[in-house]
C-alpha positions as a Python dict, from the first residue, in 0.01 Angstrom:
ca = {
    (1, 'X'): (0, 0, 0),
    (2, 'X'): (-33, 374, -159),
    (3, 'X'): (-344, 574, -212),
    (4, 'X'): (-296, 518, -577),
    (5, 'X'): (-353, 152, -550),
    (6, 'X'): (-699, 177, -362),
    (7, 'X'): (-1013, 255, -554),
    (8, 'X'): (-1311, 442, -397),
    (9, 'X'): (-1520, 211, -182),
    (10, 'X'): (-1826, 437, -225),
    (11, 'X'): (-1790, 427, -617),
    (12, 'X'): (-1730, 49, -604),
    (13, 'X'): (-2050, -10, -403),
    (14, 'X'): (-2250, 221, -619),
    (15, 'X'): (-2113, 60, -933),
    (16, 'X'): (-2185, -292, -821),
    (17, 'X'): (-2529, -189, -716),
    (18, 'X'): (-2586, -43, -1079),
    (19, 'X'): (-2454, -355, -1260),
    (20, 'X'): (-2697, -568, -1047),
    (21, 'X'): (-2981, -307, -1117),
    (22, 'X'): (-2915, -313, -1476),
    (23, 'X'): (-2888, -703, -1505),
    (24, 'X'): (-3199, -717, -1325),
    (25, 'X'): (-3382, -453, -1553),
    (26, 'X'): (-3255, -646, -1860),
    (27, 'X'): (-3445, -956, -1737),
    (28, 'X'): (-3144, -1195, -1774),
    (29, 'X'): (-3225, -1467, -1509),
    (30, 'X'): (-2890, -1568, -1390),
    (31, 'X'): (-2978, -1612, -1030),
    (32, 'X'): (-2707, -1583, -788),
    (33, 'X'): (-2462, -1527, -1073),
    (34, 'X'): (-2622, -1181, -1114),
    (35, 'X'): (-2490, -1096, -736),
    (36, 'X'): (-2144, -1247, -806),
    (37, 'X'): (-2097, -1043, -1114),
    (38, 'X'): (-2205, -725, -943),
    (39, 'X'): (-1993, -814, -647),
    (40, 'X'): (-1687, -872, -886),
    (41, 'X'): (-1729, -530, -1039),
    (42, 'X'): (-1741, -373, -693),
    (43, 'X'): (-1429, -580, -569),
    (44, 'X'): (-1231, -474, -885),
    (45, 'X'): (-1287, -114, -848),
    (46, 'X'): (-1244, -109, -470),
    (47, 'X'): (-900, -285, -504),
    (48, 'X'): (-689, -248, -173),
    (49, 'X'): (-717, -592, -10),
    (50, 'X'): (-928, -890, -27),
    (51, 'X'): (-1116, -772, 273),
    (52, 'X'): (-1185, -432, 88),
    (53, 'X'): (-1321, -626, -229),
    (54, 'X'): (-1536, -842, 4),
    (55, 'X'): (-1673, -549, 194),
    (56, 'X'): (-1737, -356, -126),
    (57, 'X'): (-1937, -674, -273),
    (58, 'X'): (-2129, -720, 56),
    (59, 'X'): (-2239, -360, 66),
    (60, 'X'): (-2311, -323, -292),
    (61, 'X'): (-2547, -640, -242),
    (62, 'X'): (-2703, -495, 66),
    (63, 'X'): (-2779, -150, -74),
    (64, 'X'): (-3091, -234, -289),
    (65, 'X'): (-3267, -400, 8),
    (66, 'X'): (-3180, -116, 238),
    (67, 'X'): (-3319, 147, -14),
    (68, 'X'): (-3622, -58, -69),
    (69, 'X'): (-3649, -107, 323),
    (70, 'X'): (-3627, 280, 379),
    (71, 'X'): (-3870, 353, 82),
    (72, 'X'): (-4124, 104, 269),
    (73, 'X'): (-4071, 267, 609),
    (74, 'X'): (-4124, 615, 448),
    (75, 'X'): (-4463, 493, 303),
    (76, 'X'): (-4555, 292, 605),
    (77, 'X'): (-4777, 566, 771),
    (78, 'X'): (-4997, 561, 445),
    (79, 'X'): (-5011, 186, 431),
    (80, 'X'): (-5146, 188, 795),
    (81, 'X'): (-5412, 414, 685),
    (82, 'X'): (-5560, 181, 413),
    (83, 'X'): (-5468, -163, 555),
    (84, 'X'): (-5529, -156, 922),
    (85, 'X'): (-5901, -182, 878),
    (86, 'X'): (-5837, -531, 690),
    (87, 'X'): (-5580, -653, 908),
    (88, 'X'): (-5760, -580, 1235),
    (89, 'X'): (-5565, -704, 1528),
    (90, 'X'): (-5256, -799, 1306),
    (91, 'X'): (-5220, -430, 1212),
    (92, 'X'): (-4926, -366, 1434),
    (93, 'X'): (-4732, -624, 1217),
    (94, 'X'): (-4709, -380, 943),
    (95, 'X'): (-4436, -203, 1139),
    (96, 'X'): (-4224, -535, 1055),
    (97, 'X'): (-4266, -474, 663),
    (98, 'X'): (-3945, -262, 612),
    (99, 'X'): (-3728, -561, 750),
    (100, 'X'): (-3860, -788, 469),
    (101, 'X'): (-3654, -669, 164),
    (102, 'X'): (-3348, -595, 436),
    (103, 'X'): (-3369, -990, 529),
    (104, 'X'): (-3408, -1103, 191),
    (105, 'X'): (-3117, -892, 67),
    (106, 'X'): (-2861, -1067, 297),
    (107, 'X'): (-2839, -1371, 48),
    (108, 'X'): (-2748, -1143, -236),
    (109, 'X'): (-2491, -982, -4),
    (110, 'X'): (-2338, -1285, 73),
    (111, 'X'): (-2303, -1384, -307),
    (112, 'X'): (-2171, -1025, -394),
    (113, 'X'): (-1918, -1048, -117),
    (114, 'X'): (-1793, -1372, -292),
    (115, 'X'): (-1793, -1183, -610),
    (116, 'X'): (-1598, -893, -444),
    (117, 'X'): (-1329, -1144, -356),
    (118, 'X'): (-1308, -1272, -716),
    (119, 'X'): (-1311, -913, -843),
    (120, 'X'): (-1021, -837, -621),
    (121, 'X'): (-835, -1134, -724),
    (122, 'X'): (-905, -1034, -1098),
    (123, 'X'): (-756, -725, -1024),
    (124, 'X'): (-463, -839, -852),
    (125, 'X'): (-378, -1077, -1099),
    (126, 'X'): (-429, -871, -1409),
    (127, 'X'): (-196, -611, -1283),
    (128, 'X'): (80, -836, -1219),
    (129, 'X'): (105, -775, -828),
    (130, 'X'): (127, -1101, -685),
    (131, 'X'): (211, -1086, -321),
}
C-alpha cells in the first residue's frame, strides 16, 4: 500500500472528535449513533486498513474523555482546597475524580471503533478497490 492511499491518523482522530463535539453541541440526541458517525468520519479519513480505521475511531472516541480527565487533574488542587473540608475523611477520593470521564469515554470509544470500521469500508467500496 503506497503512502498516497493512507490518510493521516492524527487528522482522522481530530476530525472524528470534532464531528462528535459538533453533533453534541448542536444538541441532536442520537445516542450511540453520534459516536458511530464520528468514528465513520475518522475511519474514512484514516484509510489504510480496517485496523487503522478502527484505531482512528477508537482514539477519536477516547480523546474527549482524556482531555476532560486532564482538565480535571489540572484543576484538582483547587478542588481539594474547597471540597476537602466538606468531604472530611473521604477527601482522598477526590484524586480518583479524573478517572471518571476517562472510564465513561470507553463506551464512546467502542462505538467509535465500530464506526471507524464502517468508515473504512465506505472508503474502500466507494473507491472501487475491493481486495
